[in-house]
N, C-alpha and C positions, 0 to 999 in steps of 0.2 A: 644709557636705553634712550634718555630724552634726546642727545644727545644724536641719533638715531633717525627718531622719530619723533616729533615735535611733541613734547607732555607725557610722554609713555611712562618715565618715569613716576609724577606723578600718579599714572596708573596704577602703576604697582604699590606706593603708600596708601591707594584708597581714595586718593580724588581724583575720582573719577572728570566731576563738575569741572576743577579746576583745568583739569589736562585739556577739555573741551572748549576751554576758554583761551587757554595758549595756543591750541587748533586755530580757534576763530578767529584773534590777532594776526598769528602769521598768516593765514590764506587771505583776511581779509585784507592787512594791509598790500599783498603781493599783489592782489585783484586791483585794489586801490592804484597801487602805484601803476599800472599798467594801464588802466584807463584813461588816467592822466599823463601818461605818454611816457613816465620818466626811465621806463627799462629803456628803452629805444637806443642807447648811449655804452660808449663804456663807464663812465661813472655813474651811472643807473645801475649795471649790473655790479660795479662796486657797492655801490649804497645796500642793491638787494642783499649781495653776500655776508654783511656787517647786519644787515639788518637780520638775518635770518638766523647767524652765529650768536647773536645779542640775545634772540628770545627762548635758542636753543640751550644755552649755556646760565640763563635765569633761570627756568626752568627744571634746569638738572642740578642747581643748586638749591633750588626751594626743594625739589625731591629731597635730595640730599640730609638738609636737615629735618626734613619733617620725617624722612626715615628713623632717625638718630629720638626721634620722640617717639614713633610709632610703640603703641604698647603690644608686646607677642601675643597675649588673646585678642587682639583687634582680628577679627572678620578681612581677608583681602578678598578684592576682585579675584574669580576665578580665571582658568588658562583661556577658557573661550571667550571671557571677555576681552582679554589681554588680544587675542587673534582675533577678535574684532574690531577693536581699535586699530589696530597695524592692518590690516587689511584695508581699512577705509581711507587711514590718511594718505596709504601707497596709493591706494585707485584714482585716490582726489587730485595728488602731483602727478601721477600718468599722466589723467585727462589734462590737466593742466598746462604741465610742460609739452606735450607732442599735438592732440587735433587742435589745444583752444590758445595756444600760443600766441598765433599769429590771431587772430578774431579779439581775443579776449587781452591778451597780454602788450599787443602789440608790437613784437617783435621777432627776427630770427637769428640764429646763430650760425655761420656758416666757418667748413675750413677751405685755404687758398690752394687745389692741388697744380695752378699751372704759372708761367711766367706772362700770360698776356698783360700784363695790368704790373707790372716794374717796372721802376723803380716805390711809386705808389702802394704797391701790394704786393710782395715778397711769397714766392713757394711758403708755404706752412707759416703763414699770419692766420687768426683767428678774429674775424670780422663781426660788426653784430650789424642790422638793416633794421630801419624802420618799417612795417609791415601797410602803415595806414598812411603812405606817401601815396600823393594822388595829382601833384603840379610840377612835373618833370620840369626842368629846366638844363639850359647848355652847360657843361660841368660836373652835372651831378654822378657820382659814380654809381652806379644798379646794378641788383640783380635780377635776373631775365630767364624766361624759360625757351629751350631752344632743343628741340630734339629729347625729348624728356630728357633734359638733364637743365640745370643753371649754371649759369657760367657769370663773370661780373665784368662791368665794361664801361666806359665813362661818355655821357650825353653828348655827340659834336653838334648838335643839332635837332631841331622839334617841328611840330608839324606845322605846315607854312613856308619852313625857312629854305633859303636856296644854298645849296652849299660846296665849295669845291675844295681843291688842295692844291695848290699850284708850290714850289719848290720844295717841297714838306712843307708848308704852311697853311693851315686854316684859316678860311676864307667866309664866314657865314654872314648873308645878306647885307655883304659889300665889308664887309669888316674884317678886317686880318687880325686874326685871334695868334698868331706866329705859331710854333709848332706845337702849341695847345695839351701840356702837360707831359709831351713824348721827349725827351733825352735825344740831343744832335746827333750822338750815337747810334741811337737804334732808330733814327729815319733817313738809311742809306738808299736802301732798295727800288725798282722802279716803280711796285704798287705802291711805297712809301710817299714817295716826290708829286706826283699828278695823278687827280681825281678831274674829270669833265664835271663841268657844273652838272649840278640837278635838284631835282625839289622836293623836299620830304613831303609823304602823304598825307593824307588827316588821319589822323587816329593811330599814326609811327611815330619814333624814334627814328635818329639814326646813330649809332655808339660805332665808336672808335676804342682800342687798347692803348695802351701810354705807351704799350712794348711796344711800335708801328710795324718793325717788321715783322712780329711772331708772336702778330695776334690776326684769331681769325674773327674777325667783325662784319658792319653790314657793308664790309668793302665786298666781302667775298657771300657773304649769307643775306644776305637783303636788308630794307628796314624792316624794327620791328616794333608790334603793335604794341599799345602801351595795354591790354589786357596779359601781356607778357610778362610784365615788370612785377617783377615780384616784393620791391621793397627797397628803399635809397641807404646803399653806405653809410652811417653814420660813424662811423671808427675801427678801430682796432684796440678790443680786450686783453689776445695775447699774440705774443711774436715770437721768435730767438732772438730776435735784436732786440735787446731793452729798452733801445732811447724809442724805441717805437710803440709798444706797449702803453695804453692809456690814449695814443691819436685821433685826431677827431676831425671830419671833414662835413665842412659848410656846407 
C-alpha cells in the first residue's frame, strides 16, 4: 500500500499522523527540488525517482513492522479515512505533475516524434527541458510552439544577429560556425547550402534543425518569437540507444 501511495500503509495500521509526515516529506522534498532547479536535468529526474523509492520503501517497512505489533483489538481507521487519504494525495500528485509542473517544479518531459534534430535527438528519444529558460543563446536546443504544436530545434542566431549560410556553413555576425552541429551528409540539398544574409528581429530567434536537409525550421516558417519558446532541452532521460541515456546538453 505504501509503495502505491506514500504513507498509506501507515494509515492501515492506525498511524495517520505518521502517514501525513511521510507525505509531507515526499511532497516537500519534491517542491524544494523543483524550486532549486534540480529537476530540470536527467540526473535530477533520476535523483527524484531514487528519493521517491526511498521514502515509499521506508514507510512500507515501518508499516509492516507496526502491523505485526498491532493488537487485534486496536481500532483501525475506517474505510472513509482510507479513501480520503488516497484521494487527497492523488489530487496533489496530479496537480503537481500536470498544471504546476512547469511553474513550480521547473521542468517538462517530451517525446521526440520526428527526425529534424538527428543525430543529436533521434525519433523516440525522451527529453527533459528547463522551463525557467530566459536567456537564449546560439547553440541552445529549445522547445517552441508553432501552429498549436511543440517542436524542437537549435538556436542559430538571436535578436540583433546577422546570419547567412554559405556552402552549407553557418555564418553569424561574420563568424563562420561551420556546419553548426549538422552532419555533412545531411547538408546536401540546395536549400541547406545557401541562405542570403538576414537580421534577426528584436524579440525573436532563428532556429535550425541539425538534420538540415529534413528540418522544417526558420528557413521555411520564419523567425520564432521568444514568447513561443517553452524551454531549453537539458538532456535525454531515456532512449532506445542506451548509450544516450543520461546525456546532457550545455
